One Martini backbone bead per residue (centre of mass of N, CA, C, O) as a GRO file, in nm:
protein
  117
    1MET     BB    1  11.665   9.592  10.157
    2ALA     BB    2  11.563   9.855  10.019
    3LEU     BB    3  11.855   9.981   9.994
    4LEU     BB    4  11.969   9.786   9.773
    5ARG     BB    5  11.685   9.868   9.596
    6PHE     BB    6  11.588  10.168   9.593
    7LEU     BB    7  11.461  10.240   9.312
    8GLN     BB    8  11.243   9.994   9.338
    9ASP     BB    9  11.200  10.009   9.691
   10TRP     BB   10  11.122  10.286   9.834
   11HIS     BB   11  10.828  10.227   9.931
   12LEU     BB   12  10.910  10.015  10.146
   13LEU     BB   13  11.064  10.209  10.324
   14VAL     BB   14  10.827  10.386  10.394
   15ILE     BB   15  10.644  10.169  10.512
   16GLY     BB   16  10.845  10.076  10.732
   17THR     BB   17  10.871  10.345  10.875
   18VAL     BB   18  10.574  10.372  10.954
   19ALA     BB   19  10.554  10.109  11.112
   20PHE     BB   20  10.778  10.168  11.318
   21GLY     BB   21  10.654  10.432  11.429
   22ALA     BB   22  10.378  10.314  11.522
   23ALA     BB   23  10.494  10.095  11.711
   24GLY     BB   24  10.655  10.288  11.893
   25LEU     BB   25  10.412  10.451  11.990
   26GLY     BB   26  10.253  10.211  12.111
   27TYR     BB   27  10.475  10.126  12.310
   28ARG     BB   28  10.498  10.394  12.469
   29ALA     BB   29  10.207  10.406  12.559
   30ARG     BB   30  10.221  10.141  12.728
   31ARG     BB   31  10.469  10.210  12.911
   32GLY     BB   32  10.359  10.484  13.036
   33GLN     BB   33  10.058  10.485  13.139
   34GLN     BB   34   9.881  10.706  13.073
   35PRO     BB   35   9.621  10.870  13.042
   36GLY     BB   36   9.490  10.728  12.750
   37TRP     BB   37   9.682  10.510  12.616
   38LEU     BB   38   9.476  10.334  12.449
   39ARG     BB   39   9.407  10.563  12.239
   40VAL     BB   40   9.704  10.516  12.112
   41HIS     BB   41   9.774  10.213  12.092
   42ILE     BB   42   9.561  10.096  11.897
   43PRO     BB   43   9.611  10.269  11.636
   44ALA     BB   44   9.918  10.227  11.617
   45MET     BB   45   9.926   9.915  11.598
   46GLY     BB   46   9.722   9.894  11.367
   47GLY     BB   47   9.887  10.065  11.167
   48ALA     BB   48  10.130   9.878  11.157
   49TYR     BB   49   9.978   9.638  11.038
   50ILE     BB   50   9.882   9.776  10.785
   51ALA     BB   51  10.165   9.846  10.676
   52LEU     BB   52  10.269   9.556  10.663
   53PHE     BB   53  10.051   9.445  10.470
   54THR     BB   54  10.100   9.640  10.244
   55GLY     BB   55  10.393   9.560  10.188
   56PHE     BB   56  10.343   9.268  10.128
   57TYR     BB   57  10.137   9.306   9.891
   58VAL     BB   58  10.305   9.486   9.711
   59ASP     BB   59  10.543   9.274   9.685
   60ASN     BB   60  10.351   8.978   9.661
   61GLY     BB   61  10.064   8.984   9.519
   62ALA     BB   62  10.146   8.880   9.219
   63HIS     BB   63  10.222   8.573   9.365
   64LEU     BB   64   9.930   8.528   9.463
   65PRO     BB   65   9.660   8.383   9.512
   66VAL     BB   66   9.402   8.592   9.383
   67TRP     BB   67   9.584   8.852   9.397
   68ASP     BB   68   9.680   8.825   9.090
   69ARG     BB   69   9.377   8.943   8.993
   70LEU     BB   70   9.442   9.211   9.100
   71PRO     BB   71   9.492   9.524   9.128
   72SER     BB   72   9.744   9.722   9.248
   73LEU     BB   73   9.557   9.905   9.421
   74ALA     BB   74   9.464   9.680   9.622
   75TYR     BB   75   9.733   9.651   9.776
   76TRP     BB   76   9.703   9.948   9.901
   77THR     BB   77   9.385   9.936  10.020
   78LEU     BB   78   9.278   9.676  10.167
   79PRO     BB   79   9.413   9.691  10.444
   80SER     BB   80   9.258   9.957  10.525
   81LEU     BB   81   8.963   9.861  10.470
   82VAL     BB   82   8.994   9.647  10.704
   83GLY     BB   83   9.151   9.787  10.951
   84VAL     BB   84   8.998  10.046  11.033
   85PRO     BB   85   8.730   9.919  11.134
   86LEU     BB   86   8.872   9.746  11.353
   87ILE     BB   87   8.980   9.985  11.515
   88LEU     BB   88   8.706  10.124  11.565
   89ARG     BB   89   8.584   9.887  11.713
   90ALA     BB   90   8.788   9.871  11.946
   91LEU     BB   91   8.728  10.161  12.050
   92ALA     BB   92   8.417  10.125  12.090
   93ARG     BB   93   8.428   9.881  12.295
   94ARG     BB   94   8.609  10.078  12.500
   95ARG     BB   95   8.501  10.371  12.494
   96LEU     BB   96   8.708  10.561  12.287
   97LEU     BB   97   8.460  10.624  12.097
   98TRP     BB   98   8.266  10.876  11.974
   99VAL     BB   99   7.918  10.816  11.900
  100ARG     BB  100   7.671  10.972  11.715
  101SER     BB  101   7.322  10.916  11.663
  102GLY     BB  102   7.240  11.219  11.733
  103SER     BB  103   7.102  11.499  11.797
  104PRO     BB  104   6.998  11.662  12.051
  105GLY     BB  105   6.637  11.689  12.028
  106ARG     BB  106   6.564  11.522  11.809
  107SER     BB  107   6.338  11.373  11.639
  108GLY     BB  108   6.389  11.030  11.714
  109SER     BB  109   6.655  11.009  11.907
  110GLY     BB  110   6.587  10.973  12.234
  111VAL     BB  111   6.686  11.267  12.319
  112ARG     BB  112   6.700  11.502  12.535
  113PRO     BB  113   6.741  11.807  12.600
  114GLY     BB  114   7.057  11.834  12.775
  115ARG     BB  115   7.141  11.542  12.697
  116ARG     BB  116   7.331  11.263  12.692
  117GLY     BB  117   7.378  10.960  12.499
   0.00000   0.00000   0.00000
């Protein structure tokens, strides 16, 4: 559809291409089932959802209740501001994201030097 009105909707074509690429990457990671596949699958599929929501709100946000009161920049940023923390949370819950709470050996960190937290 973006090709029909390319000059007005070229940005939707870009967003759709990014979403399709991210979903394809997530699908291939799942199908291949190589070691660490989930580390690729979760952010790729989450990124595809973020891109799809971004495209939806950029195209339709001005016609939706509540969203019609927001500036157009919000249509571009809010899906990422909500989606990225959810993706990081999903990775952290599956212990696929390393989060350092402090450097080892620092006073008050609770970790002795030479040990991993």
